[in-house]
N, C-alpha and C positions, 0 to 999 in steps of 0.2 A: 352268427356272424352275418352282418349284412354289408353291401357294396353300394356306394353311393353313386359309382359310375361303372356299372357292370360291363359295359360295350369295350371298354378298355381292355378288358381280358382277351378281347379277338387277337391283340398284339403280341400275346404269348406265340402265336404261330411263327414268329419272328424266329423264335428259338432254334426249331429243328432246321429251318431254313440257314442259320448261321453254321448249325453243324455240318449240313452239306456243304457249304461254301468252304468251310475250314478243311473239309476231307478232298474237295477237288483241288483246293490250291495247295495241299500236301502232296497229292498225286502228280500234279503238273511241276512241282518242285522236284520231286523224285525223278521224273522223267528227264527233267534238264540235267540233274547232277548225272544222271547215268550216260550222257551224251559225251560227259569230259572225263569221268573216272570209273572204275568199276565200284561197286558197293563196298567191298572190303576197305578201299582208301579214302571213303568218306569222313570216318572218324578224325582221320589226320588231316584232311583239307579243311573241313568245316566244324570241327569238333563233335565230341560225341552228344549223342541226344538222348535223354533218359526218357523212355516211354511212359512210365508210370508217373512221373513228375508233370510230363506234359499232358495226360490225361486229367489229373487232379487239377492242373491250372485250369484248362478249358473247362472243367465242371465247376469250379469256383466262380469263373467268369459268368458263365451261362446262368448260374443259380442268383448269382448277384443281380443279373440284369432281369431275372423273372421275378426276383423281389421288388425291384424298381419298378415294374410295370404293376405289380400286385398293389403296390404302395399307391400310385396313381390311381387304381381304381376306388380308393377311399374305403378300406376296410374298416367296419365299425362293430364292437361289441361292448356289452354293458351300456346301462342306461339310466336316466334318471327323469323326473317329472319337472318340467318348468312352467311357471306361471305366465301366461301371455295375455296381453289386452290389446283390442284393437279401437283406436280413437278416429271419430270422424263427425260427419254431418248427415242429417237425413235430408235427402234430396227428392223432391217429387217433380219429374218432368212431366209437363202439362203442354202437350204438342196438339197444334190447330190441323184438323183433317179436313176442313170444309174445302170445297170446290174452288174456292178463291186460291187456296194452296197451291192449285195446279199451274197458276200464272208463271209464265218463262221470263219475268223481267230479272231473275236470278237465273243462272245454268246450273242443272237442267230445266228446275223448275222448283219452286219455293219449298214442297214438301220434301222432294228429293236432296234438296240442299240442307234442310234441316235433319234429315236422316242422317247423312255423311256427317254434319257437325256434331250428332249426338254420338256416333260411333267412335269419332276422334275423342268425344268427351269421356267415354266410357274405358278409354284406354288410359287416362291419366288420372281418373279419381284414385283417392288415396284411402282406403278403408271407409268410406262412406256408403251407406244404405240408399239404394236408389230404388224410386217406384216410378210408374209410367201411367199418365191418363191422357185419353185421346178425348178431343171435343170437336164439335161443331155447332148444331143447334141444341145438343145436349152434350153431357160429358159422363164417361164411364171410367172406373179405375182398371186399367188393363193388366197392370203387374204392381202387385204389392210392395212395399219396401223389402229389399232384399240385398246381401252381399254377392248374390250370385249373378254377375254382369252378364253372362251367356244368357240366363233367362230373359234379362231386359231387352237383350238384342233380338231373341226370338220373337218377342211381341213388337218391337220397333219393326221388323220387316213386315208384319202383318198390317201396319198403318195404311191405309188408302182412303179417298172421299167417301166409298160407298161403305165403310166399316161402321157409320153411325147412320142410322135411317132419318134422322131428324135433320133437315136442311137448315143452314143459317150459321150464325156465329154468335154464342152466348159466352163474353168472357166471365160473366159473374158466375155461371154453372162450371165454367171450367175450374175458377179460383176455389169455389166452394169445395169441387170433389177433390183438389188437390189438397185442402184441408183436411178434409174428412179420411185421407189416407195416411195420415199422421197419428202416432200413439203419444198421446198427451202425457202418459204416465211416465214417458222416458223425459230425461232432462238433456237430451242432445239438441243443439240448434236445429232449427226446422226451417227449410229454404224450399220454395217453389221456384222452377225455373219455367216462365211461360213464354213459350215459343208460337209465335203468331204473326199475322200480318196486320193485325190492329183493328180489324172491323169487329164492331159490337152492335148487332143488331137489336139487342134488348137494352143495352146502355147500362147494366148492371155492374160493369167492370170495376170501377172506382168505388162502389159501396161494398162489393164483395172484398176487394183488397183492403179497405178500411176494417172490415171485420176479420179480416186473415191477421192484421196487424195488432187487433186487439187481443187476438191469442197468441201474440209472440212469433207469427211468421212472417218471414221476409220474403219479397216476390222480386226476384231478379228477372228482368225482361229481356228476350233476344228476339229483336225485331227482323222479319224475314221479308224482303221485298224492296220495292223503289218507290220513292215518294211521288214519283211521275205516274207510276201506276203501269197496268199492262192490261190486255183483254182477258176475260175470264174464259177457258175452254168450256164447250158445252158438254154437260154431264153424259156418261154413258160411252165416251170414247167413240163418238160418231163423227168427229171432227166439226170443224168450224168454231164460232164462238157464242157465248150466251149474249141474247139480247132482251132489251127492256120491252115495255108495253108499244113504246114508239117507234121500234124497230132498231133502235140505236144499239151498238156493241156496248156491253156492261165492261166498265174499267174498274179495276181494283187497285187501291193506291195503299201504301204503309201509311197507317196512320200514327206517326211517331209521338204526337203531342198527348194523346191520350194514354199510351203505353208508358211514356215518361212519368206522368202524374200517378200510374198504378205504381210503377217502382218507387217512386220519391215517397208516397203515402206510408209505405211499408218499411222504409229503410233500405231499400235495395238498389240495384243499380240497373241502368238501361244500356244495351249495347245493339247496334245494327249490324248485320252480317253484310260487310263491305269488303275486308281485306283479304278473304280467302277461307280456308277450311279449319282457322285457328282461333276464329272468334269467340266461339263458346268456351274454349281452353282459356282464353285471356279473361272472360267473365267469371270462370271458376277460380283460377289462382289469384287474380287482382281483385275480385268481389267476394265471393263465397268464401274461398278458404281463408282470405287475410283477415277478413271480420268476423269469422265465426270463433265461438269458444267451443274447442273441440272436446267432446265428452267421449267416454267409453260407450261403444257400441256392441261390442263383443269381447267376452274373456273366456279364460279357461286354461287347462292344462294341457300340456303336448308331452309327449314322450320323445326327449333327446337321447340319441346315441353316441356314446364317446367314440371320438375319432382315434384309431390306431395305427394309422399309415406310418407313424415316425417310428414305430418298432421293426419294420420292414426296411426303412430307409436305414436305419442304423445298422442291421444285419447286414445289408447290401455294403455299406461302407467298410466293415469289418473283413467282409469275404472279400472284396477288392483289395484291401490293404493286405491280407494273407496272401493272395494271388500275387501281389507283386514282389513279395518275399522269396517266392520260389523260382529257383534257377533250374532251367531244365537242360542246359547245354553245357560241357565242359569244353576248356579252351582246347583249340587243335594243337596237337604235339607235332613236333618238327622232325 
């Protein structure tokens, strides 16, 4: 036997408490009666009480209550195997970790905002395999496709600008790495979610997107930042801002035009982070999920135990019915 809600059995401690309350109440009632008449006169004044029937009545009531508590605990025994399948999309999150992602034109900064958006995204995904790629001047698969979203969160928390030693931003390498993370033997829809501020130092983003489209991969782009831009913090956490050779503060702007082209050439969508921590969720439900042809990503058999709570409910019902039929007091004699 298995219990689905084992903690409910703690309420069985209510039964001895009820017994104690009943005994205390009986003792107080007897004391009150003793103040008005001697014990010999009680049957004539209040009717004769049959002790055995009273005990049986209380036993039936407590047993019924115990059975109802046990039924709430979800007793199960006997089992059968059930075929289950899980349908979804293969999604690779490709996250920009370049130094420009530390710009604070979105609060608290672009990279932290992206991290929060992804955490919200992982709470709403429905049976999709998710992988993680980090990129700046180079790109690496941090977490392969998995249904274990906690593992993705663990790698997500490690994202920072010094994770990849090659500086710059290479959107082409990012998309290529995202494509390489897919298993093309699987028939599931394949989607890359590119999360970046749009800078492309190598200028290969559109070409890589076209190659991805040729392989049936859609790229949905999530733009992080503001088109008016903001100063890029100096690397190393030393404070201040990065400056160019002329001594001018380097500004990083969200390059939406290029990102829109990347999404368009693959049949994906572009969304900019402007409304709050639900933007990536909107991209998932209104873009990825609505357009995808959901395929089976995991199948197998699970052991299902048969619920038997109704047996104890029925037993409690009949015990309460029997308890109600028992009369413990005869009418008082005149």
